[in-house]
N, C-alpha and C positions, 0 to 999 in steps of 0.2 A: 839747106834752107834755114837762114834765122828769121826771127819773129818774137815779137813780145808775147807774151802770154795774154795780155789783153787782145792783140789782134789775132791771135790763133782762136781764143774763145768766140769772137765776133763772128768767124768763117764757120764753128762748129755749133754754135748755141742752139741751132734749130735741129740739131740730130741728136737731143739729149744730155748734153754738156753742160755743167756750170761750176762756175768759178767758188771755191770756197775758202780759199786763203791766199795771200799775194804769192805763193809758190805751188798752189796746187787747184788742178779742176778735174771733175769727176764726171764719168758718165752716170746719171742718174739711175740707171737701171742695175748697176751694182751695187748699190747701196743695202748693206745689211740690218744695221741699227745705227741708232743717234743718240749718244749718251751727252746731257748737258753737265758741264763742269761749273764749279763755283764761281768762276772767275767771270762767267758769262758766256765765255766760249763753249764749244762742244767738241765731241769727238764723232768721227763718222767712221763706221768698221764697212767695210767693203766686202764683197762675197770672197775674195782672195785670201781675206785674213787680214789685211793690211789697215792699219788704223792712223787716220790723218785729221789733223785739227780743222774745225770749222772756226773761222776767225768772226769776231762780233761785227767786223765791217761787211761781210758778205752774207750773215745770216739772213736778214730780210728778203732778199733777192733770191737766195737758196728756198725759203719757206714758200715764195710765190711761185718758185717752179715745181715745187711737189704738189702744191693744190692741183 
């Protein structure tokens, strides 16, 4: 199956997934920590130890999902 990340997120958005970067979407239940960076971006550490970038473009929608 081939799909864009945008279309995939539309399908699984209500299951706790959120886009954080043009290349990454995460399960909000797997977030361990969020570290702001000087550039305005942030790093999201997942419970499996993986660290992904949270881009400024997706930051506001990500914050809204956390509340």
